[in-house]
C-alpha positions, 0 to 999 in steps of 0.5 A: 364217777367211780373208779371202775378200775381201783387201785392198790398201790394208789391207795384207797382214798374213801370219803370217811362216810363211805369208809364208815358205811363200808364198816359196818358193812363189812366189819371184815372186808380187811379181813377177806384177802387172809380169809382167801390165801392159799398162800401168802402170795395171794393176800396181795392179789386178795386186797386187788379183789377187795379193791376191785370190789370196793366201788360196788358195795358203795353202790349197793349201799348208796341204793338204799337195800334193805339190811338182809339184802346187803349182807345176801349179797356180800356174803355172795361177794366174799364168795366169788373172791375166794373162788376167783383164787382158788381157780387161779390154782386151776386156770393159768388164763385167770392165773395171768390176769390181774383182779378187775380182768378176772372179775371180768373173766367169771362173771357173765350177764346171766351170774357167777360161776358155778361153785366147787365145791359145789353149793346149793341150788339155792345158794348160786341163783343168790350168788348170779343174782349178786354178778347179774348186778355186778356185771351189770355196774362193771359196764356201765361204771366202763360206758361212763368214763 
């Protein structure tokens, strides 16, 4: 069973084949926290976001989706992570949450947050589809705990 609430502090232990598959699908995954940050303190939170999203990324890879679909979900998750970091500055309630709880707060069964600055309707629809899939995954992994 995949731990839906991984901890960066505990260290992320991935099977070598899973680590390789993640590197192939998301070659810059380790750089996401630095790319998202507004200030150095954001990097640790960004690492928590990556740790929270890693089981879902592996789940997507295990579903046998096309490379194009994997890339689309990966890019949407990158957008979502950056949006979580940005919103922490505007929403004090979100600023007090850990990464996993922030994800739970921002995504719902009908999609994800409206992006700022705004993105096209097509891009928002794509993000919403990824967020719906992530929402279902998080609920299922919680239930199976």
